[in-house]
C-alpha positions as CSV (number, residue, x, y, z in Angstrom):
1,M,-26.6,-106.7,14.2
2,S,-28.6,-107.2,17.4
3,Q,-29.1,-110.7,18.9
4,Q,-32.8,-110.6,17.9
5,Q,-31.9,-109.6,14.3
6,A,-29.3,-112.4,14.1
7,A,-31.9,-114.9,15.3
8,D,-34.4,-113.7,12.8
9,S,-32.0,-114.0,9.9
10,T,-31.3,-117.7,10.8
11,P,-34.0,-120.3,9.9
12,P,-35.2,-122.5,12.7
13,P,-33.9,-126.0,12.8
14,P,-35.8,-128.6,10.7
15,V,-39.0,-129.9,12.1
16,S,-39.3,-133.6,12.9
17,F,-42.2,-135.7,11.8
18,A,-43.1,-136.2,15.5
19,E,-43.1,-132.5,16.3
20,A,-45.3,-131.8,13.3
21,F,-47.7,-134.6,14.4
22,W,-48.2,-133.0,17.8
23,Y,-48.8,-129.6,16.2
24,W,-51.4,-130.8,13.7
25,L,-53.1,-132.8,16.4
26,K,-53.4,-129.7,18.6
27,L,-54.6,-127.7,15.7
28,G,-57.4,-130.2,15.1
29,F,-58.7,-129.4,18.6
30,I,-58.4,-125.6,18.5
31,S,-59.4,-124.8,14.9
32,F,-62.5,-122.8,15.8
33,G,-63.8,-119.8,13.9
34,G,-64.4,-121.2,10.4
35,P,-61.9,-121.0,7.6
36,A,-60.9,-117.4,8.3
37,G,-60.2,-118.3,11.9
38,Q,-58.4,-121.5,11.1
39,I,-56.2,-119.8,8.5
40,A,-55.4,-117.0,10.9
41,I,-54.4,-119.6,13.5
42,M,-52.1,-121.4,11.1
43,H,-50.6,-118.1,9.9
44,H,-49.8,-117.0,13.4
45,D,-48.3,-120.4,14.4
46,L,-46.5,-121.4,11.3
47,V,-45.5,-118.1,9.7
48,E,-45.1,-115.6,12.6
49,K,-44.2,-117.8,15.6
50,R,-42.6,-121.0,14.5
51,R,-41.4,-119.8,11.1
52,W,-41.9,-123.1,9.4
53,I,-42.9,-121.4,6.1
54,S,-42.6,-117.8,4.9
55,D,-45.5,-115.4,4.5
56,R,-45.2,-115.4,0.7
57,R,-45.1,-119.2,0.4
58,F,-48.0,-119.5,2.8
59,L,-50.2,-117.2,0.8
60,H,-49.0,-118.8,-2.5
61,A,-50.3,-122.2,-1.2
62,L,-53.5,-120.6,0.1
63,N,-54.2,-119.1,-3.3
64,Y,-54.2,-122.6,-4.8
65,C,-56.4,-123.9,-2.0
66,M,-58.9,-121.1,-2.6
67,V,-59.4,-122.1,-6.2
68,L,-60.1,-125.8,-5.3
69,P,-63.5,-127.2,-4.3
70,G,-63.3,-128.3,-0.7
71,P,-62.4,-126.7,2.7
72,E,-59.5,-124.4,2.0
73,A,-58.1,-124.4,5.6
74,Q,-57.9,-128.2,5.7
75,Q,-56.3,-128.3,2.3
76,L,-53.8,-125.6,3.3
77,A,-52.8,-127.8,6.3
78,T,-52.5,-130.8,4.0
79,Y,-50.4,-128.7,1.5
80,I,-47.9,-127.5,4.2
81,G,-47.7,-130.9,5.8
82,W,-46.9,-132.4,2.3
83,L,-44.3,-129.7,1.5
84,M,-42.5,-130.4,4.8
85,H,-42.8,-134.1,5.2
86,R,-43.8,-135.6,1.8
87,T,-47.0,-137.5,1.1
88,W,-47.4,-139.0,4.6
89,G,-46.9,-135.5,6.1
90,G,-49.7,-134.1,4.0
91,I,-52.0,-137.0,4.9
92,M,-51.2,-136.7,8.6
93,A,-51.8,-132.9,8.6
94,G,-55.1,-133.1,6.7
95,A,-56.4,-136.1,8.7
96,L,-55.6,-134.6,12.1
97,F,-57.3,-131.4,11.0
98,V,-60.6,-133.4,10.6
99,L,-60.5,-136.4,13.0
100,P,-61.0,-134.6,16.3
101,S,-64.1,-132.9,14.8
102,L,-65.4,-136.2,13.6
103,F,-65.2,-137.8,17.0
104,I,-66.7,-134.7,18.7
105,L,-69.6,-134.5,16.2
106,I,-70.4,-138.2,16.6
107,A,-70.7,-137.7,20.4
108,L,-72.8,-134.5,19.9
109,A,-75.0,-136.2,17.4
110,W,-75.6,-139.0,19.8
111,I,-76.4,-136.6,22.7
112,Y,-78.7,-134.6,20.3
113,I,-80.7,-137.6,19.2
114,Q,-80.9,-139.1,22.7
115,Y,-81.5,-135.9,24.7
116,G,-82.5,-133.3,22.2
117,N,-86.0,-133.0,23.7
118,V,-84.7,-132.5,27.2
119,P,-85.6,-128.9,28.3
120,V,-82.0,-127.8,28.9
121,V,-80.8,-129.1,25.5
122,A,-83.9,-127.8,23.7
123,G,-83.5,-124.4,25.3
124,L,-79.8,-124.2,24.2
125,L,-80.7,-125.1,20.6
126,Y,-83.6,-122.6,20.6
127,G,-81.1,-119.8,21.2
128,I,-78.5,-121.2,18.8
129,K,-80.7,-121.4,15.8
130,P,-81.3,-117.7,15.3
131,A,-77.6,-117.1,16.0
132,V,-76.7,-119.5,13.2
133,T,-79.0,-117.7,10.8
134,A,-77.2,-114.4,11.6
135,V,-73.9,-116.1,11.1
136,V,-75.0,-117.3,7.6
137,V,-76.1,-113.7,6.7
138,F,-72.7,-112.5,8.0
139,A,-70.9,-115.1,5.9
140,A,-72.8,-113.8,2.8
141,Y,-71.7,-110.3,3.6
142,R,-68.1,-111.1,4.2
143,I,-67.7,-113.1,0.9
144,G,-69.8,-110.5,-1.0
145,S,-67.8,-107.6,0.2
146,R,-64.6,-109.2,-1.2
147,A,-66.0,-110.8,-4.3
148,L,-68.7,-108.4,-5.7
149,K,-66.5,-105.7,-7.0
150,N,-68.6,-104.5,-10.0
151,G,-72.1,-104.7,-11.5
152,A,-71.4,-107.8,-13.6
153,L,-70.5,-109.8,-10.4
154,W,-73.5,-108.4,-8.5
155,A,-75.7,-109.6,-11.4
156,I,-74.3,-113.1,-11.2
157,A,-75.0,-113.2,-7.5
158,A,-78.5,-112.0,-7.9
159,A,-79.2,-114.5,-10.7
160,A,-77.9,-117.3,-8.6
161,F,-80.2,-116.3,-5.7
162,V,-83.2,-116.2,-8.0
163,A,-82.2,-119.5,-9.6
164,I,-82.1,-121.5,-6.4
165,F,-84.8,-119.6,-4.4
166,A,-87.5,-119.1,-7.1
167,F,-86.7,-121.9,-9.6
168,K,-85.2,-124.5,-7.2
169,L,-82.4,-125.2,-9.7
170,P,-79.8,-127.7,-8.3
171,F,-76.6,-126.2,-7.0
172,P,-74.3,-128.1,-9.4
173,L,-76.1,-126.5,-12.4
174,I,-75.7,-123.0,-10.9
175,V,-71.9,-123.6,-10.4
176,I,-71.5,-124.8,-13.9
177,A,-73.5,-121.9,-15.4
178,A,-71.5,-119.3,-13.2
179,G,-68.2,-120.9,-14.4
180,I,-69.2,-120.6,-18.0
181,I,-70.4,-117.0,-17.6
182,G,-67.1,-116.2,-15.8
183,Y,-65.1,-117.8,-18.7
184,I,-66.9,-115.9,-21.4
185,G,-66.8,-112.7,-19.3
186,G,-63.1,-113.1,-18.8
187,R,-62.5,-113.1,-22.5
188,V,-64.9,-110.3,-23.3
189,T,-64.3,-108.0,-20.3
190,P,-61.3,-109.3,-18.5
191,D,-61.0,-106.3,-16.2
192,K,-64.4,-107.2,-14.6
193,F,-63.4,-110.8,-13.9
194,A,-59.9,-110.4,-12.6
195,T,-60.8,-109.9,-9.0
196,G,-61.8,-113.4,-7.8
197,G,-60.1,-116.1,-5.9
198,G,-57.1,-115.1,-4.1
199,H,-55.3,-113.1,-1.5
200,G,-53.0,-110.2,-2.2
201,G,-49.3,-110.6,-2.6
202,A,-47.2,-111.1,0.5
203,T,-44.7,-108.4,1.4
204,K,-44.2,-108.8,5.2
205,S,-41.3,-110.8,6.6
206,Y,-41.3,-112.4,10.0
207,G,-37.7,-113.6,9.8
208,A,-36.0,-116.4,7.9
209,A,-38.2,-119.5,7.7
210,I,-37.5,-123.2,7.1
211,I,-39.4,-122.9,3.8
212,D,-38.4,-119.4,2.9
213,D,-39.2,-117.3,-0.2
214,H,-36.2,-118.6,-2.1
215,T,-35.8,-122.0,-0.5
216,P,-35.3,-124.5,-3.4
217,T,-38.3,-126.8,-4.0
218,P,-37.6,-130.2,-2.4
219,A,-37.3,-133.2,-4.7
220,H,-40.6,-134.7,-3.7
221,A,-42.4,-131.4,-4.6
222,R,-41.1,-131.1,-8.2
223,F,-43.6,-131.7,-10.9
224,S,-43.4,-134.7,-13.2
225,W,-46.0,-136.4,-15.3
226,G,-45.0,-139.8,-13.9
227,R,-45.8,-138.7,-10.4
228,F,-49.0,-137.0,-11.4
229,T,-50.2,-140.1,-13.1
230,R,-49.3,-142.3,-10.1
231,V,-51.1,-140.0,-7.6
232,L,-54.2,-139.9,-9.8
233,I,-54.4,-143.6,-10.3
234,V,-53.8,-144.4,-6.6
235,G,-56.4,-141.8,-5.6
236,L,-59.0,-143.2,-7.9
237,L,-58.3,-146.7,-6.8
238,I,-58.8,-145.8,-3.2
239,W,-62.1,-144.2,-4.0
240,A,-63.2,-147.2,-6.2
241,A,-62.1,-149.7,-3.5
242,A,-64.1,-147.9,-0.8
243,M,-67.2,-147.7,-3.1
244,A,-66.8,-151.4,-4.0
245,L,-66.6,-152.3,-0.3
246,L,-69.8,-150.5,0.3
247,F,-71.5,-152.2,-2.6
248,H,-70.3,-155.6,-1.5
249,T,-71.2,-155.3,2.2
250,A,-74.3,-153.1,2.1
251,G,-75.7,-153.2,-1.4
252,G,-76.1,-150.6,-4.1
253,N,-79.3,-149.2,-2.7
254,S,-78.2,-149.0,0.9
255,V,-77.9,-145.7,2.8
256,L,-74.2,-146.1,3.2
257,T,-73.6,-146.5,-0.5
258,Q,-75.9,-143.6,-1.3
259,M,-74.0,-141.5,1.1
260,G,-70.6,-142.5,-0.4
261,W,-71.7,-141.5,-3.9
262,F,-73.6,-138.3,-2.8
263,F,-70.8,-136.9,-0.6
264,T,-68.3,-137.6,-3.4
265,K,-70.3,-135.3,-5.7
266,A,-70.7,-132.7,-2.9
267,A,-67.0,-132.7,-2.3
268,L,-66.4,-131.8,-6.0
269,L,-68.8,-128.9,-5.7
270,T,-67.8,-127.1,-2.5
271,F,-66.5,-123.9,-4.3
272,G,-66.7,-121.0,-1.9
273,G,-66.7,-123.1,1.3
274,A,-69.2,-125.0,3.3
275,Y,-71.9,-122.3,3.3
276,A,-72.1,-122.6,-0.5
277,V,-72.6,-126.3,-0.7
278,L,-75.0,-126.6,2.3
279,P,-78.0,-125.9,0.0
280,Y,-77.0,-128.8,-2.1
281,V,-76.5,-131.0,0.9
282,Y,-80.0,-129.9,2.1
283,Q,-81.6,-130.6,-1.2
284,A,-80.3,-134.2,-1.2
285,S,-80.4,-135.2,2.5
286,V,-83.7,-133.5,3.4
287,E,-85.8,-133.5,0.3
288,H,-84.4,-136.3,-1.9
289,Y,-83.1,-139.0,0.4
290,Q,-85.0,-137.8,3.5
291,W,-82.2,-138.8,5.8
292,L,-83.1,-136.0,8.3
293,T,-85.6,-133.2,8.6
294,A,-85.1,-129.5,7.9
295,A,-85.2,-128.7,11.7
296,Q,-82.5,-131.4,12.3
297,M,-80.4,-129.8,9.5
298,I,-80.4,-126.5,11.2
299,D,-79.6,-128.1,14.5
300,G,-76.7,-129.9,12.8
301,L,-75.3,-126.6,11.5
302,A,-75.6,-125.1,14.9
303,L,-73.5,-128.0,16.4
304,G,-71.1,-127.7,13.5
305,E,-70.6,-124.0,14.2
306,T,-69.6,-124.7,17.9
307,T,-67.0,-127.5,17.2
308,P,-63.5,-127.3,15.9
309,G,-62.7,-128.3,12.3
310,P,-64.2,-127.4,8.9
311,L,-67.9,-126.5,8.9
312,I,-68.4,-129.0,6.1
313,M,-68.0,-131.6,8.9
314,I,-71.8,-131.2,9.2
315,V,-71.8,-134.1,6.8
316,A,-70.8,-136.3,9.8
317,F,-74.0,-135.2,11.6
318,V,-76.1,-135.8,8.5
319,G,-74.6,-139.3,8.2
320,F,-75.1,-140.1,11.8
321,I,-78.7,-138.9,12.1
322,G,-79.7,-140.5,8.7
323,S,-78.3,-143.9,9.6
324,W,-79.7,-143.8,13.1
325,T,-83.2,-142.7,11.9
326,M,-83.3,-145.5,9.3
327,A,-82.0,-148.1,11.8
328,L,-79.5,-149.2,9.2
329,L,-78.0,-152.0,11.2
330,G,-81.2,-152.8,13.2
331,P,-82.6,-151.4,16.4
332,D,-79.9,-152.8,18.6
333,A,-77.0,-151.2,16.7
334,L,-78.1,-147.6,16.2
335,F,-74.9,-146.0,17.5
336,I,-72.7,-148.2,15.5
337,A,-74.7,-147.5,12.4
338,G,-74.6,-143.8,13.0
339,A,-70.9,-143.8,13.7
340,A,-70.2,-145.8,10.5
341,A,-72.3,-143.5,8.4
342,A,-70.6,-140.4,9.9
343,T,-67.3,-141.9,9.0
344,V,-68.4,-142.8,5.5
345,A,-69.7,-139.3,4.9
346,T,-66.4,-137.8,6.2
347,F,-64.2,-140.1,4.2
348,F,-65.8,-139.4,0.8
349,T,-66.1,-135.7,1.5
350,F,-62.4,-135.2,2.2
351,L,-60.7,-137.8,0.0
352,P,-60.9,-135.5,-3.1
353,S,-59.2,-132.7,-1.1
354,F,-56.1,-135.0,-0.5
355,I,-56.0,-136.0,-4.1
356,F,-56.2,-132.4,-5.3
357,I,-53.3,-131.3,-3.1
358,L,-51.1,-134.2,-3.9
359,L,-51.9,-133.8,-7.6
360,G,-51.6,-130.1,-7.9
361,G,-49.0,-129.2,-5.3
362,P,-46.0,-129.8,-7.4
363,A,-47.4,-127.6,-10.2
364,V,-48.1,-124.8,-7.7
365,E,-44.6,-125.1,-6.3
366,S,-43.1,-124.4,-9.8
367,T,-45.1,-121.2,-10.1
368,H,-43.9,-118.9,-7.3
369,G,-45.2,-115.4,-8.0
370,Q,-46.8,-116.6,-11.2
371,L,-50.0,-118.4,-10.1
372,K,-53.0,-116.9,-11.9
373,F,-56.7,-117.8,-11.2
374,T,-59.1,-118.2,-14.0
375,A,-62.1,-116.0,-14.7
376,P,-64.5,-118.9,-14.1
377,L,-63.6,-118.9,-10.4
378,T,-64.6,-115.3,-10.2
379,G,-68.0,-116.1,-11.7
380,I,-68.4,-119.1,-9.3
381,T,-67.5,-117.0,-6.3
382,A,-70.0,-114.4,-7.2
383,A,-72.7,-117.0,-7.5
384,V,-71.8,-118.4,-4.2
385,V,-72.9,-115.1,-2.5
386,G,-76.4,-115.5,-3.9
387,V,-76.5,-119.2,-2.9
388,I,-75.5,-118.4,0.7
389,L,-78.1,-115.6,0.9
390,N,-80.7,-118.2,-0.1
391,L,-79.5,-120.4,2.7
392,A,-80.0,-117.5,5.2
393,V,-83.5,-117.0,4.0
394,F,-84.2,-120.7,4.3
395,F,-82.9,-120.9,7.9
396,A,-84.7,-117.7,8.9
397,W,-88.0,-119.1,7.6
398,H,-87.7,-122.3,9.6
399,V,-86.5,-120.5,12.7
400,L,-89.2,-117.8,12.7
401,W,-92.1,-120.1,11.5
402,P,-91.1,-123.6,12.8
403,A,-94.4,-125.1,12.0
404,A,-94.5,-123.8,8.4
405,T,-94.5,-126.1,5.3
406,A,-94.0,-125.5,1.6
407,A,-97.8,-125.7,1.1
408,A,-98.4,-123.2,4.0
409,P,-95.2,-121.2,4.2
410,F,-96.4,-118.9,7.1
411,S,-98.6,-121.2,9.1
412,G,-98.2,-121.6,12.8
413,S,-97.1,-119.1,15.4
414,F,-94.3,-116.5,14.7
415,E,-91.3,-116.8,17.0
416,W,-90.7,-113.2,18.2
417,P,-88.0,-114.2,20.7
418,S,-86.1,-115.9,17.9
419,L,-86.3,-112.7,15.8
420,V,-85.0,-110.6,18.7
421,L,-82.1,-113.0,19.3
422,G,-81.3,-113.1,15.6
423,I,-81.2,-109.3,15.4
424,A,-79.1,-109.1,18.5
425,A,-76.6,-111.6,17.0
426,M,-76.4,-109.6,13.7
427,I,-75.7,-106.4,15.6
428,A,-73.0,-108.2,17.6
429,L,-71.4,-109.6,14.4
430,F,-71.8,-106.6,12.1
431,R,-71.5,-103.6,14.5
432,F,-69.2,-104.8,17.3
433,N,-67.2,-107.5,15.4
434,V,-67.8,-110.1,18.1
435,G,-66.5,-113.6,17.3
436,I,-68.9,-116.3,16.1
437,I,-68.4,-118.6,19.1
438,P,-69.1,-115.9,21.7
439,V,-72.2,-114.9,19.8
440,I,-73.5,-118.5,19.6
441,A,-72.7,-119.1,23.2
442,A,-74.5,-115.9,24.4
443,C,-77.6,-116.8,22.3
444,A,-77.6,-120.3,23.6
445,V,-77.7,-119.0,27.2
446,A,-80.4,-116.5,26.3
447,G,-82.4,-119.3,24.6
448,L,-82.1,-121.5,27.6
449,A,-83.2,-118.7,29.9
450,L,-86.3,-117.9,27.7
451,R,-87.3,-121.6,27.7
452,L,-86.9,-121.9,31.4
453,L,-88.9,-118.7,32.0
454,V,-91.7,-119.9,29.7
455,A,-91.7,-123.3,31.4
């Protein structure tokens, strides 16, 4: 046996809590590229390079995270942190995945609202908006190419698009209906609803890992009803205490309390990732609560695409802009109000993710090679494709006809430069497989150049 083979057959030494802390902190600052990019980074670091966890165990955990509502990459980090260092390890990994993005978005939201009309900033945003529209179209394509394997799933996706585009049905209703259709379809024609949710089986080995294929489940990760009940009660008490604090300090009708309740509901409906729930966030924050405008929502997504962390972190931008606009704490405390609302939105969005992992992780650990996803998930995933396509149409409409309204959908001038930039971005994404960040950066520079030339 060669020296390299001998090294590969021996697991690395156990990882200390401090070493894990520094890794998860670094990941929080470099986790660009959306969930696919973030999962790829973790796989390279934790499976291939550091060998903290085997390929099979990594994908087994990912399959569980894919079936949950919420950001799967952040939940996967929480899961691995919990598996390695118990509850506090999971909380640390999940929190550090999010906190850098929260601080960055608070800073960017402040710059945006203070200097958004400065020619340089406005020019950059002008170029980013059509790029973001292209990214959303690309997201619909990527999810659809994996999820829509037969005519039944294509029909669900088309019905979801019509439901939200033409009939303005709320996103939660679409999710519930798709889940019911998937459940019935799974019983009637199981072969057509057996494709959703997961990733294929793992067969590749990168050497012995600390948590290997046959490593016994640690004591803290073994399922028991007593532990399940304790985690559930503690999680619900934390949520209730946070809501009670908002009610007591701000009142039941305050923006902060409304945000706490709304983002809790949004967190429970993020099947299929952030792109799927964005229409729901838009419906509430723009149309119902009027925390921000449609143009600001697009700008927020543009900023979210260019920062590390889960894309659903756009909720921090929504919270900041909404609280600032409404002068929640008075005209002399706009930044404090914005930062507080961004924190509230982030807390209530991600709290359910921690509860789901700590609740379900032990059950998942007892099912190596046996985890099966239900047909309702397949139906929901198909519907998500239609919802994301609707989001792309919505963004394209506001980018190409920025002065348009619901009453006059094609009023105002048509933005030909935005159309050219959007087409160029789609060619780069679809034809040349250019990364999202380079595409957005190139469009931002092009937008700035166009604005300076016009000026």
